[in-house]
C-alpha positions in Angstrom: 27.6 10.8 -12.9 28.1 12.0 -16.3 25.8 9.1 -16.8 22.9 10.5 -14.9 23.7 13.9 -16.7 23.1 12.8 -20.2 19.9 10.8 -19.1 18.9 14.7 -18.0 19.6 15.7 -21.2 17.1 13.1 -22.9 14.1 13.9 -20.9 14.8 17.7 -21.1 11.9 19.8 -22.3 9.1 16.9 -22.1 5.9 17.5 -21.1 5.8 14.9 -18.4 8.4 13.8 -15.4 11.0 11.8 -16.3 9.2 8.8 -13.8 6.2 9.1 -15.6 8.0 8.6 -18.8 10.4 5.1 -17.8 7.0 3.9 -16.2 5.0 4.4 -19.4 7.8 2.8 -21.2 8.0 -0.1 -18.8 4.5 -0.7 -18.7 4.5 -0.8 -23.1 7.1 -3.3 -23.3 5.9 -5.3 -20.5 2.0 -5.7 -21.1 2.0 -5.2 -25.0 -0.3 -2.1 -24.5 -0.9 0.0 -27.0 0.1 3.7 -26.8 -4.1 4.4 -26.6 -4.3 2.4 -23.8 -1.7 4.1 -22.1 -2.6 7.5 -22.8 -6.3 6.2 -21.5 -4.8 4.9 -18.1 -2.6 7.7 -17.8 -5.6 10.0 -18.2 -7.1 9.0 -15.3 
């Protein structure tokens, strides 16, 4: 439970939800996307 609270602190005050951030990071690392690619994909 303590580990979950520390993760919540990492995402506090962010513009996007935690799940969206994790999904984008996963795509960024897995498919070698650029940040511009991610921005375009999330804007749709």
